[in-house]
MIPASE-61611 format. One record per residue (C-alpha): x, y, z. Coordinates in steps of 0.05 Angstrom, whole numbers, plus 5000, padded with zeros to 4 digits. Example, Ala and Ser with C-alpha at 12.3 -4.5 7.8 and 13.67 -1.06 7.14 Angstrom:
! residues 2
524649105156;527349795143;
END
This chain:
! residues 487
500050005000;502350704986;499651305024;502551835070;501551925145;503852575178;504852665253;504353385277;507053475346;511752895333;516453175386;511352975439;516352435457;512851825484;505951895454;507952005381;512451395384;506750985413;502151155355;507751055305;509050355334;501650175328;501150395255;507450035234;504949405269;500149315210;503848875159;500849215098;503649885121;511049725113;511550125048;507750755068;510651455074;511651755143;512852485159;514352795227;513653535241;514353965304;516654665322;521654385372;527354135327;530953795385;525053375408;523253235336;530052945321;529952535385;523352215366;525452115293;531851765314;528151295360;522951115309;527951045252;532050575295;525850155307;524350125232;531449925216;531549385270;525149095242;527749115170;522249585148;524850005089;521650665108;525651305115;522051805160;521452495132;522752985190;521853725181;519854355219;516354585155;509154415169;506554495099;511954055071;510153515121;502753575102;504053535028;500052954997;498452665066;492252235071;492152215147;494552755194;495452535266;495253135312;498253115382;500653825393;500554205459;500554935440;504755335489;507954715518;509454675592;510355425597;503055555580;500654935617;503655195682;499755845674;493355445662;494255135731;497755665773;493756285756;486955975771;489655725838;490456455859;482956515851;481455865887;480455425824;483954775843;484854335781;487853645773;489053665698;486154305668;486254085595;478953945577;474154395615;474954855676;479055495669;485355155646;481854745593;478155345565;484555745559;488155155528;482555135477;483755855459;491055695442;490055045406;484055245364;487655855336;493455415313;489254815290;485355255243;491955445212;493554695206;486854605171;488355155120;494954805102;491454125099;486254395051;491554695007;497054165003;494653495032;491252954992;484053144976;479352885029;484952805080;482752625150;485652925214;485852455273;486152915333;489052725401;490053445425;485953705482;481054005495;478953465446;471653645437;473054385428;478754275379;474953745339;468754205336;472754805311;476454405257;470054085230;465954725231;470955265215;477154885190;473154505137;477453885148;474253235169;476853135239;475852545285;477452645359;480752055393;481551885467;482951255507;478651405569;473150925551;478150355541;480850415612;473850445641;471749825604;477549445635;475549695704;468449465694;470748775671;475248725732;470148915785;464948455754;470147905748;468147775676;472947745617;472548385576;471148015512;464847715543;461848405557;457848805506;458849535525;455750155495;458950815517;456251495497;456652225517;461952755506;469452705512;471652575584;464252565605;462151935570;457551425603;457150665601;449750655585;449249915568;453349345598;451048645581;453747945594;450547415550;444447875546;443948015620;443948745642;449948835689;448849575706;444749415769;450749025797;455949555782;455450005844;456349445895;461949155853;465849815854;464349955927;467249295950;473349325904;479449445948;483249895899;477750265861;473650415924;479650815947;481851125881;475251255845;471051595898;468252135853;466551645797;463151175847;459251755877;456851965808;454951235795;451151235861;447251875846;446351845770;446151095759;451751045707;459250985710;463251535675;469251395630;473951905659;478951845715;477352075785;481752695779;479052895711;471752795731;472653175796;474353825759;468553795709;463253845763;461454365815;461353915875;467953585891;473554105889;470154755911;472054715985;479554615998;478354256063;473953736028;478153585966;482253036000;475752686019;474552535946;481552385919;487351915930;494552145924;497351465903;497151685830;496552385801;490552175759;486552045822;485852795835;492453115858;492653865849;496354005784;497853265780;498353215705;502753835702;507553515752;507552855714;508753195647;514453605675;517653005707;517152585644;520153135601;526053225649;527152475652;526852395576;531852945565;536552675619;536051945601;535351995526;542051655512;539851065554;533151035519;536451055451;541050485472;535250055498;532649465456;528449695396;520949645395;518049045358;513749235299;510848535287;504248685322;506248365388;507049045422;501249395388;497049805435;489549965438;489550695415;484150775362;488551135311;492050545278;485750125276;481950675240;487250735187;487849985181;480249915171;479750465120;485550195080;484549435085;477049385096;477749015162;472149225208;473549595273;468949855327;471350405372;468951035407;470551675370;469052415378;464752655320;459753195305;453152995337;448053175284;442652765316;446752165339;445152305413;438152585407;437652955473;444253335464;444953945418;445353785344;451454225337;456253925388;461753395390;459752735420;463752105437;459951505411;460850795383;462950805310;464550275258;470050315207;471349905145;473250015072;466850415061;468750935113;466751125184;459550965203;456151305262;450050935289;444451325322;444951245398;438351585417;437251925484;442251905540;439351785610;436652455630;441452615687;447452425644;444852865588;444053445636;451253405658;453653355586;449253925563;452154395616;459154245590;457054305517;454755025527;461455195559;464854865499;460655235449;462055915480;469555735484;469855515411;466356135385;470756565430;477156245403;475056285330;472857015333;477357285388;471157485428;473457625499;466257695525;464556995502;470956745533;469457035601;462256785597;464856085582;469356105644;463756395687;459055825665;464255285677;461554865735;467654865781;469955575766;462855835777;462455465843;468955795867;469156485835;464357075829;463757465763;468858015780;473957485799;472857115734;473657755693;480157935729;482857215726;481857175651;485057855641;491157595678;491256955637;490557315571;496557755588;500657175613;499256765549;499457345500;504457025452;499856435438;493356845431;493857275368;486357315361;485957705427;490858265412;485858825426;482958485487;489858385515;491359135509;485159275551;486958735601;493859045611;490659715625;485959395676;491559015711;495859645714;490260065744;491559805814;484159725827;484558965833;481258415874;486558125920;488757435897;489456855945;496056565969;493555875951;497655315919;492654755921;489554285972;493253655948;499953845919;506053385914;513253585898;516453405832;520652775829;527852825804;529752505736;533351955776;527051805815;522851775752;528051325718;527750855778;520150825772;520550665698;525650125712;521449815768;515349795723;519349585662;516450175623;519450335555;517850925510;
END
């Protein structure tokens, strides 16, 4: 087979290599073209060298094209895999640290909440530029497979305004399926699971074992599980009160709702500090920073490690490679993707991005009609969708009023901040992230005037209710070795 796959954000170190490994695990793909592009030339070269070494070790005759010229990387590409983080760690730190001064205590801050909304402003502005290049130089009908967060917002903007067919991909529902199989003590391949909702707020609305409905047994199964009863308190509480288990991790879910992180003295009641993903303040920021420092320090050791096998034995479960395989070979694949709703979930807005079961084969990507979500689940999703819609329109048009309204309507931010605090917080974030927000040039001028006026609401000296110190590169390396993790 001959077609071209381009990775944008290929310098994302571990993740780009994971997706690359999965794609090259398909035997028919050993003659395709691969292009890597990133704005960070050093990280780009590190990833290219690792992946080319793997190709050579597996006797696959592909030479990776690696370039910082985005348009050249996109030229004639059929698939563009997007895993960029606009602003990198510098902007990510501001997404977490500035809201903390106003009492907004986030675990991740990349999907909703104040951090996720601001991240959306940066990524949408750039992804619309990607779409322009794709339309102009990629293969006609090229598909973008988007892993960048906030996934729903970015996928929405690219489909509506970028005019490039964009499928949002996430692995949250895969992890939850494995949890459900574990607590029910039933092999995963014996369970028929339907999951639907919006990205990071998707619900397991049907779980059957040989035709038997297993949802009534789920709450007790999670409550008595030694590990999950400790680590997934928010998810279990939502299951208890709304009747359905949510896909997303405890830490993620806790920041999308108004109830679990609004009082600092109660946050630790709902989270576990054994893993960042369970709800630690700024946990993903710490993890990302640690992994970057470890990768840069230990890169020579990583490069000297045994190459990855590309014979399928190490292929992961990320949807990306299976979608491309199905479209190119005709083999059928069922997965959960983020797509424009347009009536798929009938009690969510027509114009929104939903995460639903899809089927892929040689005829394309088919999206079955799910119907109504359970009413409580739909209400939670609808609240988030309106925040997303305001944030998307704000990012596309540089509308600072819509941006501030989106943050004010965010469940957790609104539970913690009053309107004047939100307006001042966003002014501060706009100024701090100016270099990534070209669409807000006029609003940033006004924000600077406001912040210089001296007539400001005092910010809090607050650094989070559940903060842990960064590990050293040596400590991270020891953890990788103990878990036998490779990148």
